[in-house]
N, C-alpha and C positions, 0 to 999 in steps of 0.2 A: 217378530223377533221379542223374543223371550224377556219379560218382565227384566230379569236383571243386566242382559243386552243392553235395555233401553235406557236402566239405570248407570250403568258405565258409559255409554255416549253422553248424556246427559252429565254425568261426573266428569268424564274426559271436555267436553265443551266447556264445564265452569273451570279444570284448569289451565285450560288453556286462554279462555278468555283473560286469565289473574295473572300468567307468564306476557302474552304483549300486552297490558296495561302499563307494563315492568320494561318495554321494552324490546323483551324476545319473537322474535317471529316465531311463529307456529304453522304445523302442518295437523290435518288427522295421520292418524297410524289405526293398523291394520291389530288384532291379535296379535298377528304372524310378527308385529314390530315394525312393517314396513309400510310406504306409502298407501294408505285406503282409496286411493284413487286410481283407477286404472291412468294408461296416458289414453289421448284420443289418438295416437297416430299410431294406435297397436295393429292395424290394419291397412294402414298405411304405406305403398311403397318408400321407397327409400329415398326420399326427395334429394338432391346435390344441395351440394354447403352444408354448414355448420347445421348439427341436432336443431331442432323445435326446443327451446326452453322457457314457454310461454309463451311467444310474439303472437302464437294464434288468437289470444285472448280466452282460449280454457281453460280448466281446470286439468289436472293431474300432473302436474309434469315433475310429480316428485319434491323436491325440496327446495325450487325452483319456484312453487304457491305459495313460499312460506312466507309470510303477512302480520304484523303488526294490529291494521286496521278490525277493530271486532267485527264492523260486518261482513268483509270479507271471513275471517275466521269463522263466523256464526256461518256464512254460505258456502263455504269448504263443507262444513261439516253438516251442511243440509244437504248437502249432494253425496255424502259417504253416511248415512244414517248406521252403517256397519262400523264403526270407528268406533273402539274403546278405548286407544291412549290419542298421545299428541306429538309431534317430533317437533325440537328444538335449532333450528336452524345455527349455525357456527358462521362465527368469521363475519357477520355482519355488523354494523353500527347500533346501539353503543358502544357495545361489549367486545365484539369481535371475539364473539368467544372460543375458545377451546378448552374440547373433553378429552380426557384421561382417563381412558378405557382400564380398567385396570379387571382381569377378567380373571376368572374359576376353571373355565372348561376346557384350558389345554394341558396343564395336568402340570402346570408351574404354579411356583410364587411369585403373584409377577408383584404385590408387594411388598416384597422381599427386593424382589429385582430392579422395584423404583428405587428400592432405600441404597442400594448399591451404586443405583445412578447414580443419588444426590454425593453421596460420601465419593466417590470417585471425580468429577464434575463439579465440585465444593456450589453448592446449592438449597435449601430447604425449601420445602412446597410449604406455604402459608396455608394458616387458615380458612377455607374457603367453604363453596357447595357442596355435600358430598351427598351424592345418589345412591342407597343401594336397589345393587336392580336380587330377580326375584332368584339369582343362580347362585349370591351371594357376595357379586362382585360387588366394584363400586365406579361410580363418571365421578373424578374431580373435574370441578366447573374452574376454570383461568380464565382470563381475560388477558389477548395480545394486544400491542401497540395497530393505531391505523395504516401506517406502511411498512405491514408485513403480515403476507399472506401464508397460510401455515397448511397444507394438506394433509389429506390424511392416507394415515396408515394402519400397517395392519401386521407387528411385529417389530417392524423394522428398529423400533429404537431398546426394545427386547423382547424376548417370549414373555407372551400376554399380555406384553401395554399396547394400545390400539389408539390411536389419536384418531381423533374429529376434531379437525378444520375446516375451512374454507368448501361448499358443497356437501358438507355433511352434515349430520343432523345426532341429537341425542337425543333417547326416549326421557322426556316428561315425567317428578315425579308424578305422583296418581293415575299414571295409566295402567291401565289393566293389559294384560296380555298372556299366551297360552300356559307359560310358567307360574303366573304371578302377577304384583303391584310392586311397581315401584315408589319408594318412599327415600324423602329425606332423612338424612343421618341424623339423630338425635341432636340439642347441638348446632345442627347447620344453618337454619331453616333458615336466617337472621339475618346470614353471612353477607355481603355484595360476591361473586364472585371477586377472587385476589388477583393479582396482573401477574401471568407466567415471569418468573424468574430465569433473565435475561439467560442464564447457563444453558438452562432448560431450550430458551427458547430456540439460541444457536440450533440446538440439540436439533430441533426440529424441524429448522429448514430446509431442505435439501441444497446441495452446491451446484452453482449457474451450471448451466447446459452449455453446450459447445455452442459457438456465433456458428450462419446460414450469413449467405450473402440476401444483401434487400433488392428486391426488383423496382422499377422506378415509380410506376404509378400501384395505387393501392386495388386497382378494377372493380368487378361485380361485389366479389369478394367481400372489400372494404364497406362496399352499400348494406349488404348484407347484417354485414357486423355493427354499421352504427344502427340499423334500424333495431337489433335486438335491444340494441341497451334502451332506446327511445324507447318502448314500450316497455321499459322495468317497468313495479309497482313499486310504490314503498314497500322495504323489507328487500327488498330483491336488487336494489341498483346496484348497490359494490360490487353482489357477486355476481352481479351478468356481466357489469362493464371490468369487472378484473376477468372472469372467461373469454368476454373476446377482446380483450389486449393480451393474454396467452396467445388465443388463433393468433390474429397478426402477427403479433414478432416470431411465432414459431414457423407463419407461412411467405417470415421477409416483409411482411408492408407496414410491418408497426411502425418506424416511424414517418412512415408517409402518411396516417391515419392516427397518430396521437393525438394533433387537435381536434379533429371531428371528433372523436372520442372523447376529447376532454367537453365539446359543447355538450354534443347529445347528451352524457351526467350532467350537466347544467342544465340542461330544458327539464329534466325532472327530478329536477330539484337538488340533485345531489353539492355538497360547497365545492369553485376551482381545485382549494387546493387540498381534499380529498378526493375531488375525483383526478387531476395529477399524480398525485401520493401511488392511488390502486396502479393506474401503468407504469410507473416506472416502476412497483415494486414488479409488476407481470413481465418488462423487460429484462430485471432481475433474476426473478425465476425461471426467465427464457433461455438465459448465457447474453442477453442483449440487454445494453447501459442506451438508453434513450438521451439524447441531445438537443 
């Protein structure tokens, strides 16, 4: 590895550890902005049931590897010595980060589109962390309420505006990519991520899906979803719980599995109130109400 690459990796690790210390869960990224570690299942035949998001205990599950634990951060970077950047997972406690990506590559004026949305829906983007991208775009960091899960989207809000939410990540400032370095905009480095305006938040959450009939028992799939939650590491618990709850409600076993998922989340250290709020959010997102 060239000296410049070693320096970029060391710098990325330092930035990632600093972010983790502030409560932001991170993963190593390659110069292409993709997770640096490949999936350990890339050569495996497709197993039955939900895909593995880290339950196997091996790294290489993308954003599901994200962690705030400094020892695990160092281990991830040690396994990916070619990493030159880091990703910050969105949707996780304590910030429940939402990234508003104002792109410039689509040929549209995404900043103007956001201003137009703000005027039309009567909200103001507060002062917050802004990260400048090598292509001239901007990432706005906002925080969401713990009981509302914002999905990822590309261009749904407006052309050139992508949203990074639960299951997504933002390229962290200080990361070096093939196109340049991501940097915090002057004057925003010391700002905390600001709360997402309620009117904007309503635009980011999709309408509920139609209700589906529920079978009477969770069955084997329910046990797999519970196990998936039980094996979550710190920094993954809320995201794993939400994903498992969504799958449970989509297949009709949500009401029967809600208590077991809550208990599994409590076992990993997630407060019961937060766990139930996450499950309720999954129920709403999939067009159900958990009674």
